[in-house]
N, C-alpha and C positions, 0 to 999 in steps of 0.2 A: 245524444240520442237523436238520430235522424228522424224526420217526420214519419217515414214509412214504417219505422219501428213502433212509434207511438200509435199510429192508426191500427196496425196489427195487434198491438197490446190492448187498445180500446175495444177490440172485437171480443175480448175476454174468452178466448177459447182454451179450455183446460189443456194443459200440457204444452201450449204454445210458449216458445222461448221469449217471444216479444211480450206476452202476458206476464211471464215470470220477471222480465226485466222491468216492466211497468210496476208490478207489485213490489219489486225490490226497491224502486225509487220511492213509491208511496209509503212504504214502511220504513224508510230511512236506512235501508241496508245497502243501497246502491247510490253512490253520489251522482248528481245530475248538474251539469253546467248549462246555464241559460243566459243568453244575452236578450236584450229587448227584441231584436230582429228575429231570433228563434222563437220566442214566446208569441210574437205576432203571426209567425208562420204557422205555428201549432194551432192557434185559434182559427186562423183563416181556413185552414185545411179541415179541422174537425167540424166546422159548422156548415160545410158544403153539403147540399142535399144528397148527393150520392154517398158521401162518407157517413152522414147521419143514418142513412139506410143500412149501410154496411155494418156500422157499430151497434146500431139499435139504441144509440143514446139520443136524448133530446138536445136541442140547441143549448138550453140552460145547463144540462148535465155536462155537455162538452166544454162549455166555458168554465164551469166549476172545476173540471179536471185540469184545465190549463192554469187556473188560479191556484189550485192545490200544488201543482208542479212548481209554479213560481215560488210559492211559500216555502217549499221544501229544498229548492235548488240553491246552488252556489251561483249567485248572480255574478256576471262578468261584464265589465265595461272594457271594450277593446280600445287600446290607446293608439293603435295604428292598424291599418288594414294591409294584410298580406294577401294578395290575390294570386293563387296558383294557376288561374285560368282553367278551371275545370270545364268539362263539356257542358254541365248544367251550372249556369251562373249562380243560381239559387243555393247551390251546395257550398259556395265559398264562405258563407256565414258560419257554417259548422266548422270548417277548417280554421277560420279566424278564431273562433272560441277555443278550439282544441289547442291551437298554437299558444294562445294566451294563458291557458290553464294547464299546459303540459298533459292534455287529456287524450283519450282515444275516442274516435268516432264510432258509434255503434249503429250499423246500417245493414239493410238487406241488399243494398246496392253497392257493395264494396268495390266493384269494378269501376264505379264512378269516381272513386277516390284514389285510383292507382295512377295518377298523373305523375310524370317524371319528377316534377318539383317536390311533391310530397315524399316520394321514395327517397330522393336525393338528400332530404333534410331529416330523414328518420321518422316521419309521421306515418301513421297507419290508421286503417279502419278495420273494424272486425264485425262479425256477425253477432246477433244476440246470443247464439249458442256458444261462440268462443268467449265472448264477455262474461257470460254466467259461470264459466269455469273458474273465474277469479272470486266469485261470491257464493256463499251458501245461503240461499234465501230460506229463512226459517218458517215463514208462513205465507200463505196466499190470501190476498184480500178478496 
């Protein structure tokens, strides 16, 4: 789950697919892959003043959210780095985790992941809407 989906989900807007994705992860219905680098990015972004204002969460609640995600996630240690040279270097950590876990990246910025290297090797990114068609979320938190 790309950080932009986490932030959108943390805004807790009813009917939001990002919120549905986050609820699915927190209720154990949707698997989440985390590496230490992704968890650190989640925390760094969620505690930024502008993001705190946007989500309405306190700094403590934001850190608790990341802690909960870490506890519920499938933790992944990458054994090698595959760098597809995406436009945003920060996105490479998500690709690295996806490659190691044979997972799909869920993002609102799927254009950022349409690099030739990714397509050539069969890796894809999808929106929360597309991803949630794979899961039936039974309850909203």
